[in-house]
C-alpha positions as CSV (number, residue, x, y, z in Angstrom):
1,M,-9.3,15.8,16.4
2,L,-8.2,12.5,15.8
3,E,-11.2,10.8,17.6
4,K,-13.7,12.7,15.7
5,F,-12.1,12.1,12.6
6,Q,-11.9,8.1,13.1
7,V,-12.4,6.2,9.9
8,N,-14.6,3.3,10.2
9,L,-12.0,0.7,8.4
10,D,-14.7,-2.4,8.6
11,F,-17.1,0.2,6.5
12,V,-14.5,0.8,4.0
13,R,-12.9,-2.4,3.6
14,A,-16.5,-4.3,3.6
15,S,-17.0,-1.8,0.5
16,A,-13.6,-2.3,-1.0
17,L,-14.4,-5.9,-1.0
18,L,-17.0,-5.5,-3.4
19,L,-15.4,-3.4,-5.4
20,E,-12.6,-5.8,-5.5
21,G,-15.0,-8.5,-6.7
22,S,-17.1,-6.4,-8.8
23,G,-20.1,-7.7,-6.5
24,S,-23.4,-5.8,-5.1
25,G,-25.1,-5.6,-1.6
26,R,-25.9,-2.8,1.1
27,V,-23.0,-1.8,3.4
28,I,-25.0,-0.7,6.4
29,V,-23.7,1.2,9.6
30,S,-25.6,1.2,12.7
31,V,-25.5,3.3,16.0
32,G,-28.5,2.2,17.9
33,D,-31.4,3.5,15.7
34,A,-29.3,5.7,13.6
35,Q,-28.5,3.8,10.4
36,R,-27.2,4.6,7.0
37,T,-26.6,2.6,4.1
38,A,-24.5,2.0,1.1
39,H,-25.6,0.8,-2.0
40,V,-23.0,-1.0,-4.0
41,V,-24.0,-2.4,-7.6
42,R,-21.2,-4.1,-9.3
43,G,-18.2,-2.7,-7.3
44,H,-19.5,0.7,-7.8
45,F,-21.3,2.9,-5.1
46,V,-24.6,3.7,-6.6
47,H,-26.9,5.2,-4.1
48,A,-27.4,6.0,0.3
49,T,-30.4,5.7,2.2
50,S,-30.2,7.2,5.8
51,N,-32.8,7.5,8.8
52,L,-30.9,10.7,10.1
53,P,-33.1,14.0,9.7
54,T,-29.9,15.6,9.1
55,D,-29.0,13.5,5.6
56,R,-32.5,14.7,4.0
57,I,-32.0,16.4,0.8
58,G,-34.3,19.3,1.8
59,D,-31.9,20.6,4.6
60,L,-29.1,20.3,1.9
61,L,-31.5,22.9,-0.1
62,V,-31.8,24.8,2.6
63,E,-28.2,25.1,3.3
64,E,-27.0,26.1,-0.1
65,R,-30.2,28.5,0.5
66,R,-31.8,27.2,-2.5
67,L,-35.1,26.6,-0.5
68,D,-36.4,28.6,2.4
69,P,-36.5,27.0,5.6
70,D,-39.6,27.7,6.9
71,L,-40.7,26.1,3.8
72,L,-39.2,22.6,4.6
73,E,-41.9,20.9,7.1
74,P,-44.8,21.9,4.8
75,I,-43.4,20.9,1.5
76,A,-42.3,17.6,3.2
77,A,-45.7,16.9,4.9
78,E,-47.3,17.6,1.7
79,A,-45.4,15.2,-0.2
80,E,-46.4,12.7,2.3
81,R,-49.9,13.4,2.2
82,L,-49.8,13.0,-1.8
83,G,-47.7,9.7,-1.7
84,L,-44.8,11.4,-3.7
85,L,-40.7,12.2,-2.8
86,F,-40.1,15.2,-1.7
87,G,-37.9,16.2,-4.5
88,D,-40.7,14.9,-7.2
89,L,-43.0,17.4,-5.4
90,L,-40.3,20.3,-5.8
91,I,-40.1,20.0,-9.4
92,I,-44.0,19.9,-9.6
93,D,-44.0,23.3,-7.7
94,G,-41.2,24.6,-10.2
95,L,-39.2,24.9,-7.2
96,L,-36.4,22.8,-9.3
97,T,-35.9,21.4,-12.5
98,P,-34.8,17.9,-12.9
99,V,-31.6,18.2,-13.8
100,E,-31.0,20.6,-10.8
101,L,-32.7,17.6,-8.9
102,A,-30.3,14.9,-9.8
103,E,-27.6,17.1,-9.1
104,F,-28.6,17.6,-5.4
105,L,-29.4,13.8,-5.3
106,E,-25.9,12.8,-6.5
107,R,-24.4,15.2,-3.9
108,Q,-26.6,14.1,-0.9
109,A,-25.6,10.2,-1.6
110,L,-21.9,11.1,-1.8
111,A,-22.3,13.6,1.3
112,R,-23.8,10.2,3.0
113,F,-21.1,8.0,2.0
114,E,-18.8,10.5,3.2
115,R,-20.3,10.6,6.5
116,M,-20.7,6.6,6.9
117,M,-16.6,6.5,6.7
118,L,-16.6,8.7,9.8
119,M,-19.7,7.4,11.3
120,K,-18.6,4.9,14.6
121,G,-21.0,2.0,14.6
122,A,-21.4,-1.7,13.8
123,V,-20.9,-2.8,10.2
124,R,-22.8,-5.8,8.4
125,V,-23.1,-6.2,4.6
126,E,-26.7,-7.6,3.4
127,G,-27.8,-8.3,-0.2
128,A,-28.6,-5.9,-3.0
129,A,-31.8,-4.2,-2.5
130,P,-33.7,-2.3,-5.4
131,G,-33.7,1.6,-5.1
132,R,-33.2,4.6,-7.6
133,P,-29.6,5.2,-8.5
134,T,-28.1,8.7,-8.3
135,T,-24.6,8.4,-8.8
136,R,-21.9,6.1,-9.7
137,R,-18.4,6.1,-8.3
138,S,-15.5,3.9,-7.3
139,V,-15.3,3.2,-4.2
140,A,-11.9,3.5,-4.0
141,E,-12.4,7.1,-5.6
142,L,-14.2,8.4,-2.8
143,V,-12.2,6.9,-0.1
144,T,-9.0,8.6,-2.1
145,G,-10.7,11.9,-2.3
146,L,-11.4,12.0,1.4
147,F,-7.8,11.3,2.4
148,R,-6.8,13.5,0.1
149,E,-9.2,16.6,0.1
150,K,-11.0,16.3,3.7
151,L,-9.2,14.4,6.5
152,P,-7.0,16.1,8.9
153,F,-3.4,15.3,8.1
154,E,-2.8,14.0,11.6
155,A,-5.5,11.7,11.3
156,A,-3.9,10.2,7.8
157,E,-0.6,10.3,9.0
158,S,-1.7,8.1,12.2
159,L,-3.1,5.6,9.8
160,A,-0.3,5.5,8.0
161,L,2.1,4.8,11.0
162,E,0.0,2.2,12.4
163,R,0.4,0.5,9.4
164,L,4.6,0.8,9.7
165,R,3.8,-0.6,13.3
166,N,2.1,-4.0,11.3
167,P,3.6,-4.1,8.5
168,G,2.3,-7.4,7.5
169,S,3.4,-10.1,4.6
170,T,0.6,-10.4,2.1
171,L,0.9,-8.7,-1.3
172,P,-0.9,-5.4,-2.0
173,R,-4.5,-5.9,-3.5
174,M,-4.0,-3.4,-6.4
175,K,-7.6,-4.2,-8.0
176,R,-8.9,-2.5,-5.2
177,L,-7.9,0.8,-7.0
178,R,-10.1,-0.1,-9.8
179,D,-11.5,3.5,-11.5
180,A,-10.0,5.3,-8.3
181,N,-8.9,8.5,-10.9
182,L,-5.3,8.9,-9.2
183,H,-3.2,11.8,-9.4
184,D,0.1,11.3,-10.9
185,A,2.4,11.2,-7.9
186,E,-0.4,8.7,-6.6
187,R,0.1,6.3,-9.7
188,A,3.9,6.8,-9.4
189,L,3.4,5.3,-5.7
190,C,1.2,2.7,-6.9
191,K,3.7,1.6,-9.2
192,Q,6.4,0.9,-6.6
193,L,4.0,-0.9,-4.3
194,D,2.9,-3.4,-7.9
195,G,6.6,-3.8,-8.7
196,G,7.2,-5.4,-4.9
197,M,8.4,-2.5,-3.1
198,S,6.9,-3.0,0.7
199,F,5.1,0.1,2.4
200,Q,7.8,0.5,4.5
201,K,10.1,1.5,1.9
202,V,7.5,3.2,0.1
203,F,7.2,5.7,3.1
204,D,10.4,5.9,3.7
205,G,11.3,7.3,0.2
206,L,8.5,10.3,0.7
207,D,10.7,13.4,1.6
208,P,9.0,15.6,4.5
209,A,10.9,18.8,2.8
210,V,9.4,18.1,-0.5
211,E,5.9,19.8,-1.2
212,G,4.4,16.4,-1.7
213,F,5.2,14.8,1.5
214,Q,1.7,15.1,2.9
215,R,-0.2,14.4,0.0
216,G,1.8,10.8,-0.5
217,V,1.5,10.0,3.8
218,R,-2.3,10.9,2.9
219,F,-2.5,8.1,-0.5
220,L,-0.6,5.5,1.7
221,A,-3.2,6.0,4.8
222,A,-6.2,5.8,1.9
223,L,-4.4,2.5,1.1
224,E,-4.6,1.6,4.2
225,A,-8.3,2.5,5.0
226,L,-8.9,0.1,1.8
227,G,-7.4,-2.7,3.1
228,V,-4.9,-2.7,0.4
229,F,-2.3,-4.2,2.2
230,G,-4.2,-6.8,4.3
231,G,-7.4,-6.8,6.7
232,T,-10.5,-7.6,6.5
């Protein structure tokens, strides 16, 4: 399970560096010919591109039963013939409204970012490129959300324990949590870290017998993924 849910720390931390500096660029993850790209503008994730067939908007629409799977390829071929984007042809054909398409494009972008966090591959950062923004989310919000809601606890715990084995000595880079929309318990942990408490003491202060123990471990693991305590 842990191998399946291995977080790509290079991708997360490269994105977090752009967030910290309010920078812009493309963070690219590639494995062979497969490639996904996160577009970050002024520290916020705004769009994602991908050459993987499973990342297409049509597949998302089919999955959600908004499009007949038999229509997927014919519509794609017709859009290419007319020089139109797939989604724009859906609007022209009356299969989606502009508002609905915008919602699906945002969900597609967020799904691609999430897959990039779990995608094994080489990471590189290049200059910003023009594109159509489909969302505006803090990188920290996306990463903490994945750790909070979807990543198996064992994977998060493994990452937190790795920090305990390599404590480091640098001050936490709390600016990387900009616009993260944290929960009250998460903000309390941030306050402890910002006040000078070490990762070890904060972690030891989590009580396994208390309901919020796993949530605390998940959040600390998310901070480790973001490189708050050091690293890239």
